[in-house]
Backbone bond lengths (Angstrom), bond angles and torsions (degrees), N, CA, C in turn:
res aa  C-N    CA-C-N  psi(-1)  N-CA   C-N-CA  omega(-1)  CA-C   N-CA-C  phi
1 M - - - 1.455 - - 1.520 108.71 -
2 A 1.295 116.40 125.36 1.453 121.03 -177.92 1.522 109.96 -76.13
3 R 1.301 114.39 144.24 1.468 120.51 179.29 1.531 108.32 -81.36
4 M 1.321 115.70 135.49 1.467 120.33 -178.79 1.512 109.21 -100.68
5 D 1.313 115.94 134.34 1.457 118.52 176.01 1.533 109.08 -87.43
6 K 1.310 115.42 177.94 1.467 121.61 -175.06 1.526 111.63 -59.57
7 K 1.316 117.17 -41.59 1.466 120.83 -178.26 1.525 110.80 -65.35
8 D 1.342 116.77 -40.08 1.453 120.62 177.94 1.529 110.95 -63.21
9 L 1.321 116.18 -41.55 1.464 120.31 178.59 1.524 111.54 -64.21
10 E 1.337 116.73 -42.32 1.461 120.67 178.44 1.524 110.62 -62.76
11 T 1.321 116.56 -41.95 1.464 121.03 179.32 1.528 110.24 -63.40
12 E 1.314 116.13 -44.16 1.460 120.57 179.40 1.525 110.72 -63.33
13 N 1.328 117.09 -42.14 1.464 120.47 178.64 1.518 111.32 -62.70
14 M 1.325 117.37 -41.93 1.464 121.41 178.78 1.524 110.76 -63.64
15 E 1.318 116.86 -41.12 1.460 120.48 178.82 1.515 111.06 -63.78
16 Q 1.332 117.15 -39.30 1.457 121.04 178.25 1.527 110.86 -65.84
17 K 1.330 116.74 -41.29 1.464 120.59 178.51 1.523 110.70 -64.42
18 E 1.338 116.84 -43.31 1.459 120.67 179.32 1.524 110.53 -63.48
19 K 1.314 117.47 -39.78 1.454 121.34 178.43 1.521 110.17 -63.16
20 K 1.323 116.43 -42.87 1.460 120.73 179.57 1.526 110.44 -63.71
21 I 1.330 116.92 -41.15 1.466 121.42 178.14 1.517 110.00 -63.47
22 D 1.334 117.25 -44.02 1.463 121.46 179.03 1.517 111.49 -60.48
23 E 1.333 117.14 -38.14 1.455 121.32 -179.24 1.523 112.06 -66.69
24 T 1.324 117.69 -33.23 1.467 121.03 -177.75 1.522 113.10 -99.09
25 A 1.331 117.49 -0.69 1.463 121.18 -174.53 1.521 112.86 -56.61
26 G 1.315 118.20 -45.80 1.452 120.65 -177.19 1.513 113.93 -97.63
27 K 1.307 117.44 -2.37 1.457 121.06 -177.18 1.523 110.18 -70.25
28 R 1.319 115.55 136.33 1.457 120.94 -179.82 1.527 109.34 -104.14
29 Y 1.325 114.77 142.58 1.461 121.60 -178.68 1.517 109.16 -122.14
30 G 1.306 115.68 144.90 1.453 120.80 176.60 1.527 110.86 -69.37
31 R 1.306 115.51 156.38 1.471 121.56 -178.69 1.524 111.25 -56.57
32 S 1.328 117.64 -44.29 1.464 120.21 -178.11 1.527 111.61 -66.89
33 A 1.330 117.26 -33.97 1.472 119.81 177.43 1.523 110.27 -64.61
34 L 1.317 116.83 -39.45 1.466 120.61 178.86 1.530 110.81 -69.75
35 L 1.328 117.05 -39.27 1.466 120.56 179.25 1.526 111.25 -61.99
36 N 1.328 116.77 -31.67 1.463 121.54 -178.14 1.525 113.87 -97.16
37 S 1.323 117.59 1.22 1.462 120.36 -175.17 1.526 112.26 -78.52
38 K 1.326 115.35 153.23 1.463 121.58 176.95 1.516 111.03 -67.13
39 R 1.327 116.43 -31.03 1.460 120.84 -177.80 1.534 111.65 -58.88
40 F 1.325 117.28 -35.56 1.464 120.91 -177.81 1.525 112.42 -106.74
41 A 1.308 117.89 18.41 1.463 122.00 -178.44 1.531 112.24 -63.64
42 A 1.331 117.38 -28.01 1.466 120.76 -178.50 1.527 112.21 -76.59
43 V 1.321 116.73 -13.66 1.468 121.46 -179.53 1.523 108.04 -95.11
44 Q 1.324 116.36 134.71 1.467 119.42 179.91 1.524 109.56 -59.68
45 R 1.302 115.64 134.95 1.466 121.63 -174.44 1.534 112.48 -59.95
46 D 1.332 118.21 -42.35 1.470 120.91 179.41 1.524 111.27 -63.26
47 F 1.327 116.15 -39.95 1.458 121.07 176.91 1.525 109.55 -62.64
48 L 1.311 116.45 -45.44 1.459 121.50 -179.15 1.534 110.80 -62.77
49 K 1.337 116.61 -39.68 1.469 120.40 177.72 1.529 111.07 -61.18
50 A 1.316 116.21 -39.01 1.460 120.37 -179.55 1.527 111.94 -71.10
51 I 1.316 117.32 -30.81 1.459 121.77 -177.32 1.522 111.62 -83.20
52 L 1.312 117.09 -45.34 1.465 121.23 -177.00 1.525 109.71 -88.14
53 I 1.320 116.34 90.84 1.465 120.78 -173.98 1.533 113.25 -99.37
54 K 1.338 117.72 -17.53 1.467 120.62 177.86 1.526 109.17 -80.27
55 E 1.314 116.46 163.40 1.463 121.51 -179.59 1.521 112.87 -73.30
56 E 1.355 117.96 -34.52 1.461 121.60 -177.77 1.513 111.09 -137.10
57 Y 1.328 115.04 148.71 1.464 122.86 178.28 1.522 109.11 -143.44
58 T 1.333 115.41 153.52 1.454 118.79 163.36 1.529 105.19 -83.39
59 I 1.315 117.23 165.81 1.465 120.39 178.13 1.528 109.55 -59.38
60 E 1.334 115.98 -42.51 1.465 120.16 -178.62 1.526 111.48 -62.96
61 E 1.336 117.54 -41.55 1.466 121.05 179.05 1.524 111.19 -64.18
62 A 1.317 116.40 -42.91 1.470 120.74 -179.59 1.522 110.64 -65.50
63 E 1.331 117.51 -44.64 1.461 120.83 178.80 1.524 110.76 -62.85
64 K 1.321 116.69 -40.45 1.473 120.55 179.32 1.533 110.74 -63.98
65 A 1.335 116.71 -42.76 1.471 120.56 179.26 1.523 111.17 -61.54
66 V 1.324 116.99 -42.50 1.467 121.33 179.97 1.523 110.34 -67.11
67 K 1.325 117.58 -45.65 1.468 121.06 -179.85 1.516 111.38 -61.50
68 E 1.338 117.23 -42.90 1.464 120.26 179.35 1.521 111.32 -64.49
69 A 1.313 117.31 -40.12 1.461 120.79 179.30 1.522 111.16 -65.90
70 M 1.315 116.85 -38.02 1.465 120.32 179.45 1.530 111.55 -72.37
71 R 1.304 116.21 -26.29 1.466 120.35 -178.87 1.523 112.79 -76.46
72 R 1.314 115.63 -28.14 1.468 119.20 -178.53 1.518 110.61 -62.24
73 E 1.287 115.03 139.48 1.468 119.00 177.36 1.515 109.21 -87.19
74 A 1.302 115.45 140.73 1.460 120.02 176.11 1.519 108.38 -73.32
75 T 1.307 115.89 131.80 1.453 120.37 179.58 1.522 108.36 -84.62
76 P 1.313 117.82 127.62 1.468 119.73 178.39 1.522 110.84 -59.34
77 W 1.315 116.17 143.70 1.453 122.10 -178.32 1.530 110.77 -55.66
78 R 1.295 116.97 -41.82 1.460 122.55 -177.81 1.525 110.55 -59.29
79 A 1.290 117.60 -41.57 1.459 121.35 -178.36 1.525 110.90 -68.51
80 E 1.308 118.77 -33.99 1.456 122.23 -179.11 1.531 111.46 -69.81
81 T 1.299 117.31 -41.95 1.461 121.17 -172.63 1.514 114.14 -104.22
82 G 1.319 116.06 -15.51 1.446 119.16 -176.22 1.517 112.19 76.31
83 Q 1.312 117.23 11.63 1.452 122.58 -177.22 1.517 110.29 -118.11
84 S 1.301 115.11 166.74 1.454 121.67 176.38 1.528 108.51 -106.29
85 R 1.316 117.30 148.58 1.461 120.66 177.98 1.522 111.94 -74.66
86 T 1.317 116.74 -26.00 1.469 119.88 -179.55 1.511 110.14 -85.63
87 K 1.309 116.69 152.15 1.465 121.76 179.96 1.479 111.83 -94.47
């Protein structure tokens, strides 16, 4: 058995990660599975529920939906209604 150096191990690990990504690339997950997944644990669950409205998503679709929602700027109330909150 040949001894592997650090670079060989890193290359092998990257190949394994890429293979794993390729295997799950087209796989679709139910909304509840995504809400309970570790991948989206950093996102508030209520926010995620509001963003993920379809029944199924791929990981890429779900991540894209979350990123787009986070990128949107909140419109100030005054600009929406033309009114001021103060009297």
